[in-house]
N, C-alpha and C positions, 0 to 999 in steps of 0.2 A: 174701556181702553182700546188704542188703536190695533188694527190688524199686525201692524208689524211689530208691535212691543213683545210678542211672545219670542221672535228672533233675537231681539236684543236682551232681553230677560235671560234666554237660553246661554248667549254668549257671556253675559255677565256673570250668573251662576253657576255654570254646568261643572266647572272644577271645583266649586264647593261642595255641590251636592254629591258628586262622584265621590269625592273623598271621604264623605261622610257615610254613604252608603256602602262604602269598600270596607271602610273601618267598622261598621256594624255587622256585616255579613262576610267579612275577612274572605272574599273570594271576587276575583276579579270581572268574571263572566256573570256572575249572579248580579254585581255592581251595575255592570253596564245595561243588563237587563232591566234593573229596577230605574236606572237613569231614564231609560226609555219610558218606562211606564209612569214615573213621576210628571214628565214632562207633557206625556198624552194627557195624563188627567188634569194637569195644570191648565192645558189647551181647553179642555171640555170646561173647566170653572173658572177661567181666567177673569171673567166680567164680576166674578163676586168678590174678588179682592181688591182692597185697596192698595194703592199703588205704594204708599209709604210704608206697607207691612209685608210686601212682596217676598223678601229673604226668609222671614221666621215662617211664611205662608208656605214657601217650597219646600222648607225644611219640614213641617208637618205633614205635607202631601208626600214628601219621602218618606218619611217614619211610618206612615200608615201603609204605603205600599210595602215597607220592609215587614211589618207585622204581618201584612195579608201573605208575602213571600214565605215567612216563618211558618205561618198555619200551614199551607200548603206543601212544604217541604218537609213537616214533619209527618205527613202520610206518603212520604217517598225517600227513594237513598239519594245521597248526595255525593258527589263524586268532585275532589279537588285537583286543581292543576297547578303547576308551579310555571306554566309557560310564560306569561308577562313579567315574572321577575327577571328572566333571562334577556329581555329585550336590552338592545344597545341604546347608550346614552351619550350625548355629545362632549360629556364631560371626559377627563381623563380617567384611564380606568382606576389610578388610586383614590382619587376623588370620589369616584362612582362607589367604590367597595367601601370607603369610609362612611359616606353618607348612608349607604345600604344598612350597613351594620347599626348606625346610630338609631335609623328608622326602624329597623327589624328590633332593635333592644327597646324603643320607645312603644311600639305596636305589642311587643309581649307584655311591658308592663301594664300598659292601658287595658289590654285584653285579659290580664288576670284580675282586673277589677270586677266587683259584681256588676251585672248589667245596668242598673240604675245609675250606680256612680260612673260607669264607663260612660253611658249615654251624657250624663251632668259635664264631664270633662272634654268631650268630642264637641256639644254644643256650644259651651261658654269659652273654654279656652282654645279651642282648635277652629271652630267656625264664628267665634267672636258674636255670638248673639247676646242680648241682654238678658239679665236674669230671669226677668218677667217674660220674654220670649221663649226663653228654653223652658221654663218652668209649664207654660201654657202648652207647647209641643209635647212635653212628656206627660201633660195632663194631672201634675201635681201642684199643691201650693208652694208660693214663693218661699217661705220659710223652709219646707220640706227641701225645695231645691237646693238652698244654700247649705243647708245641712249634708246633703249627698256630696255637692261639691268641695265642701271642708273635709269631709272623710276621705275622700279620693284624693285629693291633694297631699292629705296627712299620710296615708297609705306610700304614695309615691316616694315622699320625703323620706320615710321610714325605711324604706328599701334602698335609697340612695345612699343613707348615711350606714346602712349595715354593707353595702357592697364597697363603698369607699371609706372607711374609718379613718384613714390618715388626712383626709381632705376637710374633717370637722373644724379645723383651726384649734384643737385643743394643744 
């Protein structure tokens, strides 16, 4: 690959990788650190990657950086901050509050899923990777990935039906 390609790859995928890492670790600061680690590792091994598989490869690098981070954090204490959630947005205050409430609710729902189901939802539905790419990132068979994704969606549907019984159309 060209030497300039890392910059273009970074600009193209930085938001997706950051959102993925943020949803995995649920910490803005850790996600920023992991994002830097991901692109550092990508820089070191960029020549090993095929151009048509760059997005799933970056997600795999990010996932492995996250796993390394979790192993390291299990040996130390973790401090959470809410600073970045209070940053100003360009939208009106009303739309910002409504959007934040919706995303907070979705985040809680997805965070309540078991780890493998949460990873499946994040990779396939939020980051639009193919079934096979997501299964490869998670290191599982395609059939197992599809089962995890089905069960995760089923749990989310059940919760929504429980929460809004009048909207079922009965």
